[in-house]
N, C-alpha and C positions, 0 to 999 in steps of 0.2 A: 624352329617351332617353339613358341612360348607356352609353357604349361603353368597352370596356377594350382596352388595347393588348396584343395577343397576345405581343409581345416581352417586356413587363414581366411578364406572368404566367409566361412560360417562365423568365425570369431568376430570379424569386422562387421558382418550383418547384425550379429547379436549386440555389439556395442552401439551401432546406429539405432537399433530398435530400443535398446535400453535408454539411450539419450532421449529419443522421441517419447517413450512411455513416461519417463520422469518429467519431461516438459509438459506433457498432456495432463499428468496428475497435478502438477503445480498450478497450471492454468485453471484447471477445474476447481482446485481448492481455493484459489484466489477469487474466482467468480462466486463460488458458494459461500465462502466466509464473508465476502462482501455483501451478498444478498441476505444471508441468514444469520450471520454472526458465528462465533465459535461454538456456542452451545447448540445452535440450531442446525449444525452441519454434522453429518455422519461420514465415516469412512466409506460406507456403502455408496452414498450419494456421490462422493468424490470419484470413486472407481467407475460408477455408471456414467457419470458426466464425461469422464475421460475416455470411455469406451473400452475399459480394461477390467480385469478381475480386481475387485476391491482389496484383495489380499496383497496386491502389489504396492499399495500405499505403505504397508508395514515393511515390505522388502526394500523399497527405495528410501523411505523416510524414517521408519521405525515406529512412529505413533502419530496420532492426531495432533498432539501438541507440537511435535517436530515439524510436521508439514505446515501447520499454522505459522510457526516461527519462520520457516522457509518462505512462506508467502509474504510475511511482514518484511523480510529481508529484501524482497524485490521491489518494495514500495518506497515512495518518498523521493525527494530531490536528489540529483546527482551529488554524491558526497564530496565531489571536488569543487562544487560551487562555492563561491565566496559567501553568498547569502541565499538561503533557500526560498525565501518568499519573493519570487520574481513573477513578472507577468506570464512567462512561459509555464512556470510551475502551477500557478493558479488556473491557467487555461487548461493544462493537462488534467488537473483535478476535476474541473467542470466537465471536460470531455469524457473522462473515465466514468464518472457517476452518471452522466447522461446516457452513455452507451451500454454499460453493464452493471451499474449500481455502485454503491459505496465500496471502497477498497478495504481490505482487512485493516490497514493502518487507520483509516477513517473510523471504522467500526471500533477499533481499540480505543480511540479517543472518546467516543460517546457512549459505549456500552460497557457496563461493569462486568467483570468476570471473577469467579471465585477461584480460578486456577492461578496460583501464584507464579508458576513458571511462565504462563502466557502473559500475565500482567507484567512481570519483570522483563520479559523479552520486548514487549511493546514499549515499555518505558525506556529501555536501553536504546532501541532503534530510533525512537522519536528524539531522545536526548542527543544521540550521536549525529543524526542527520538534520535535525531541525533546530533544537534548542541551543546546542553548543555553538553552531555557526552564528545564530542570532545574538547569543551572549558576547561572542567575540566582537561582533559588529557594534553592540551597544557599549561595551567596555571602552572602545576607542572614543565614543562620544561622551563617556562619563555619566551616563544616565543612572538614576536611582532605581532600585528594585528590578534589576535586569532579568532575573529568573522569572519573576511574576509577569513582567511585561512579555517575555518570550512565550510563556505558556498561554497567556490570554490572547496574544496575537494568533497563535496557531489554532487555539480553540475557536476564536472568532472566524477565522478562515474556514475551518471545517464546518462550523455551524452555517455559515452563509452558503457554502456549496451544497450541503445537505438540504437546507431549506429551499434552495432553488429547485432541486430535483423533486422534492416532495410536492411542490405545486400549491401549497397552502397560501403562499403569498403570490397572488396572480401576477402582479407587476414584475416581481423578481423572476418568476418562472418564465414569463414571456419576453423579458428584456433581451436586447441584443447582447450576445455573449461578450463582445469587446467592451461594451459599457459596464457589464458586471465585473469583468476582470479589472478594468480601470478603477471603478469605485471600491472594489474589494481591496485592491492594492493600496489605495489611498487610506482606507480604513485601518488596515493592519500597520501601515507605515506610521499613521498618527499615534498608534499605541507604542511603536518602537522608537519613534524619533522625538516625540514631545517637543 
């Protein structure tokens, strides 16, 4: 006869519940920060969206700033990619904004914040995952003003994706997604390749 230790089962269940709760909070934060930005999102909204007590945000993340930074850390291209601006990355950006709105990373690019810690984290993540790989690519080509080119390319990409979702430009909003990906890639490549 096999017996199980009730304490072990309880600890294991708690760990699984803690992981699920943390994931639910992070997903809720990503959705809300994407839709409302950092300033427009509250810890109460995050907890309610995740279906848990808002106090658990502090328990699992420590603060609004910390969960925002954690949500930024989950965004962006695969950090192992040789170059972040690929058709797959652009398509993923369009898909995400179409389904749930702008990501926290996209929000960080276009919305100013007075919170230095948030701004510094956004800069660090964008620099590590997007700007530095682009700089490495351009350095091999010997292009002038590589930092400026990299930042303009990512700003242009973000602007195109956000403009498509806003619907102000009717043709852009209604265009075939593959066409938008292709032309966007050509646009950003022109900035980077010269």
